[in-house]
C-alpha distance (Angstrom), angle and dihedral (degrees) to the residues before:
residue distance angle dihedral
M1 . . .
G2 3.78 . .
H3 3.84 103.2 .
D4 3.79 95.3 -170.0
L5 3.83 113.5 173.7
Y6 3.70 123.0 -143.4
A7 3.84 117.3 -158.5
H8 3.82 123.6 -140.4
N9 3.60 85.6 -139.6
K10 3.78 102.0 85.0
D11 3.86 93.7 -155.5
L12 3.83 88.8 71.3
K13 3.70 123.5 81.2
P14 3.82 119.5 -135.2
F15 3.70 114.8 -79.0
R16 3.92 118.3 -137.4
M17 3.88 114.3 -146.0
G18 3.81 101.9 161.4
L19 3.83 112.3 -177.4
A20 3.82 91.5 -20.8
W21 3.92 82.0 79.2
L22 3.70 91.7 66.0
H23 3.81 92.4 44.6
L24 3.77 90.2 52.3
L25 3.88 90.0 51.0
E26 3.72 88.0 51.9
Q27 3.78 94.0 53.2
C28 3.75 90.8 51.4
G29 3.66 93.2 52.7
S30 3.89 94.2 -113.1
Y31 3.68 101.5 105.8
F32 3.87 94.3 65.5
T33 3.75 91.3 59.3
Y34 3.77 91.3 52.2
I35 3.81 97.5 52.6
S36 3.88 103.3 28.1
K37 3.84 121.8 100.7
G38 3.69 106.1 -115.4
A39 3.84 95.8 32.7
R40 3.68 118.2 126.4
W41 3.83 94.6 -102.9
Y42 3.83 98.1 39.3
I43 3.72 111.2 84.0
Y44 3.82 117.9 -160.6
D45 3.86 119.8 -172.1
E46 3.82 103.7 -154.3
R47 3.84 92.8 -174.4
K48 3.85 89.0 60.4
S49 3.82 96.9 28.5
V50 3.82 88.1 -133.6
I51 3.81 134.6 119.9
D52 3.85 116.7 -119.2
K53 3.84 108.1 -114.7
Q54 3.84 89.2 -130.4
Y55 3.69 96.9 114.4
P56 3.94 117.7 -175.3
A57 3.81 111.6 -88.0
I58 3.86 89.5 -124.5
I59 3.88 90.7 62.4
C60 3.94 96.1 45.1
N61 3.57 100.0 38.4
C62 3.70 98.7 -115.1
R63 3.87 100.1 154.1
F64 3.80 93.9 -78.3
E65 3.84 108.6 -166.0
I66 3.76 123.5 -129.4
T67 3.83 115.4 -167.8
E68 3.80 122.8 -140.3
E69 3.69 93.9 -105.9
E70 3.91 90.8 50.9
A71 3.77 90.7 46.9
K72 3.85 89.4 55.9
V73 3.80 90.5 47.1
L74 3.83 90.8 51.4
A75 3.76 90.6 46.7
R76 3.74 90.6 56.2
I77 3.94 92.4 47.3
A78 3.85 88.9 49.8
Q79 3.82 92.4 50.6
N80 3.79 92.5 47.0
Y81 3.89 94.1 43.9
A82 3.94 87.8 51.0
A83 3.86 90.8 50.1
I84 3.78 88.5 51.4
Q85 3.74 94.5 46.9
R86 3.85 90.9 52.6
T87 3.90 87.2 61.2
V88 3.83 94.9 50.5
G89 3.72 112.6 98.2
E90 3.81 126.2 -132.4
P91 4.00 112.5 -85.5
S92 3.76 115.3 -98.1
E93 3.78 121.5 -116.0
E94 3.77 87.5 -103.0
E95 3.81 92.6 55.3
L96 3.76 92.0 45.5
N97 3.88 92.3 51.8
A98 3.78 95.4 42.6
P99 3.88 113.1 124.2
I100 3.75 116.3 -93.4
T101 3.86 84.8 -120.2
T102 3.75 93.9 63.0
P103 3.94 106.3 128.0
D104 3.73 113.0 -112.4
S105 3.82 89.3 -123.2
L106 3.99 84.0 68.0
K107 3.69 95.3 48.2
P108 3.86 122.5 89.0
F109 3.72 117.9 -95.8
P110 2.94 127.9 -114.2
G111 3.79 95.4 26.1
K112 3.69 120.2 -145.7
V113 3.91 115.4 -105.6
R114 3.72 130.0 -154.1
Q115 3.83 113.7 -68.0
D116 3.92 91.7 -130.1
W117 3.91 87.4 55.6
I118 3.79 90.6 53.7
E119 3.89 89.1 52.0
L120 3.78 88.7 44.7
F121 3.85 92.4 54.3
V122 3.75 90.3 51.3
H123 3.71 92.5 51.9
F124 3.71 90.7 44.5
A125 3.82 91.0 54.9
E126 3.74 90.7 54.9
W127 3.75 92.4 45.5
A128 3.90 94.2 46.5
E129 3.85 90.7 49.8
Q130 3.83 89.4 61.4
S131 3.82 97.9 34.0
Q132 3.88 99.7 88.9
G133 3.75 83.5 -146.1
F134 3.72 131.7 -42.1
K135 3.78 147.4 -144.9
V136 3.85 123.7 -122.0
H137 3.71 116.9 -135.8
């Protein structure tokens, strides 16, 4: 998934988020609503026991629209998340070697993310503040 962001402010170049976009949504509590049964964009037909294929635009890159107000909220979340991440220590050898099946409840929280993503979130926050809203492709 590309997750390229196109600002309404024509003076700004498109911003490439890649998979970091989904991670940011997860951190602000939005991603869950897009992928969970019963959320407003997830249609489950109990009579047929199937999930309707009408996935939310933000997940399938269908030009999902972010308003200027939402862009500013996302910018603040990204700034705060980057600040928190800067305080998280590197994982210990034991944590790095833990089995992949280790339950989330036994993993350290918050987990450290890639350094390049932290910098990406900082740059995104600056970009989003000036974007006047944007579209996700």
